[in-house]
C-alpha positions as CSV (number, residue, x, y, z in Angstrom):
1,M,-19.2,5.7,-0.5
2,I,-19.0,1.7,-0.5
3,S,-22.1,0.9,1.9
4,T,-22.8,-2.4,3.2
5,I,-22.8,-4.7,0.1
6,M,-24.3,-8.5,-0.5
7,K,-22.3,-11.0,-1.9
8,E,-24.7,-10.5,-5.3
9,D,-23.3,-7.2,-5.8
10,I,-19.7,-7.9,-5.9
11,N,-19.0,-7.0,-9.3
12,E,-15.9,-6.0,-11.1
13,T,-16.9,-2.4,-10.5
14,Y,-17.2,-2.8,-6.5
15,V,-13.7,-4.4,-7.0
16,R,-12.2,-1.2,-9.0
17,L,-13.6,1.0,-6.2
18,L,-12.3,-0.9,-3.6
19,V,-8.8,-0.8,-5.0
20,S,-8.8,2.9,-6.1
21,K,-9.9,3.9,-2.6
22,N,-7.5,1.9,-1.2
23,L,-5.0,3.0,-3.2
24,K,-5.5,6.5,-2.6
25,R,-5.6,5.6,1.2
26,L,-2.2,3.8,1.0
27,R,-0.3,6.5,-1.0
28,S,-2.0,9.3,1.3
29,L,-0.6,7.4,4.3
30,Q,2.8,7.5,3.1
31,N,2.5,11.1,1.7
32,I,3.3,10.0,-2.0
33,S,2.0,12.2,-5.1
34,Q,0.8,10.0,-7.9
35,L,4.0,10.6,-9.5
36,G,6.1,9.6,-7.0
37,L,4.2,6.3,-6.8
38,A,4.2,6.2,-10.4
39,L,8.1,6.2,-10.6
40,N,8.8,3.6,-7.4
41,A,6.2,1.5,-9.0
42,G,7.4,1.6,-12.7
43,L,4.2,2.7,-14.1
44,T,2.8,5.8,-15.8
45,H,1.1,9.0,-14.0
46,N,-1.8,8.5,-16.1
47,F,-2.1,5.1,-15.4
48,I,-2.0,5.3,-11.2
49,N,-4.7,8.5,-12.0
50,D,-7.1,6.3,-14.0
51,I,-6.5,3.5,-11.0
52,E,-7.7,5.9,-8.7
53,N,-10.5,7.2,-10.5
54,C,-11.6,3.8,-11.8
55,K,-11.4,4.0,-14.9
56,K,-8.4,1.2,-15.1
57,G,-8.5,-1.9,-13.1
58,V,-5.3,-3.8,-12.1
59,S,-3.5,-6.7,-13.1
60,V,-2.0,-9.3,-10.5
61,K,1.5,-8.0,-12.0
62,T,0.4,-4.1,-11.0
63,L,-1.1,-4.9,-7.9
64,A,2.5,-6.6,-6.6
65,K,4.5,-3.4,-8.2
66,L,2.1,-1.1,-6.4
67,S,2.0,-3.4,-3.0
68,V,6.1,-3.2,-3.1
69,A,5.9,0.6,-3.9
70,L,3.9,1.4,-1.0
71,N,5.4,-1.1,1.1
72,A,1.9,-2.8,1.7
73,E,0.3,-6.1,1.5
74,P,-1.7,-6.8,-1.5
75,Y,-5.0,-7.6,0.7
76,Q,-4.6,-4.0,1.7
77,F,-6.1,-2.9,-1.6
78,F,-9.4,-4.7,-0.7
79,L,-10.2,-3.5,2.5
80,P,-13.9,-2.3,2.6
81,E,-14.0,1.5,3.6
82,N,-17.3,1.5,5.9
83,M,-15.8,-0.2,9.0
84,S,-17.3,-0.5,12.4
85,N,-14.8,0.9,15.3
86,N,-14.0,-2.8,15.8
87,K,-12.9,-3.7,12.5
88,M,-11.0,-0.2,12.3
89,L,-8.3,-2.2,14.0
90,I,-7.7,-3.6,10.9
91,Y,-6.4,-0.4,9.5
92,V,-4.7,0.4,12.8
93,N,-2.9,-2.9,12.6
94,D,-1.9,-2.3,9.2
95,F,-0.3,1.0,9.9
96,N,2.0,0.0,12.7
97,D,2.6,-3.4,10.7
98,S,3.7,-0.6,7.9
99,L,5.2,1.4,10.6
100,Q,7.5,-1.1,12.3
101,K,8.7,-2.5,8.8
102,V,9.9,1.2,7.8
103,V,11.8,1.6,11.1
104,K,13.3,-2.0,10.5
105,E,14.8,-0.9,7.3
106,L,16.0,2.1,8.6
107,T,17.5,0.8,11.8
108,E,18.9,-1.6,9.4
109,Q,20.3,0.7,7.1
110,Y,21.5,3.6,9.2
111,I,22.4,1.8,12.4
112,P,25.5,0.0,12.2
113,T,25.5,-3.4,14.4
114,E,28.5,-4.6,16.2
115,K,29.5,-7.2,13.1
116,K,29.7,-4.6,10.9
117,I,31.7,-1.9,12.8
118,N,33.9,-5.1,13.8
119,E,34.2,-5.9,9.9
120,S,35.2,-2.1,9.0
121,Y,37.9,-2.6,11.6
122,E,39.0,-5.6,10.0
123,N,39.5,-3.9,7.0
């Protein structure tokens, strides 16, 4: 568990731990397996496992791939684990934002708009 940390204690190990914990959190929120995430992100299952177990760090390129695959903003990989109830709103808002994105995408994909209906009749 990540405890309250002082600026001088922030190092590569701490950042890897943040990314690891948040990757697991974001992946589990979407009920995606490590293999499923690896396939969606164009990475290997072993690499995802190594990130989640703090054995490997991530580059900006990899972070971007994970963000796209998980439909998450990059900052979400750096949120501290130990939050007060007030700060928990960040997680709730993140989840709400993600849910709204998914609903919007599904709506656009599966519910025809008036314009699409008219175009289909014209053809």
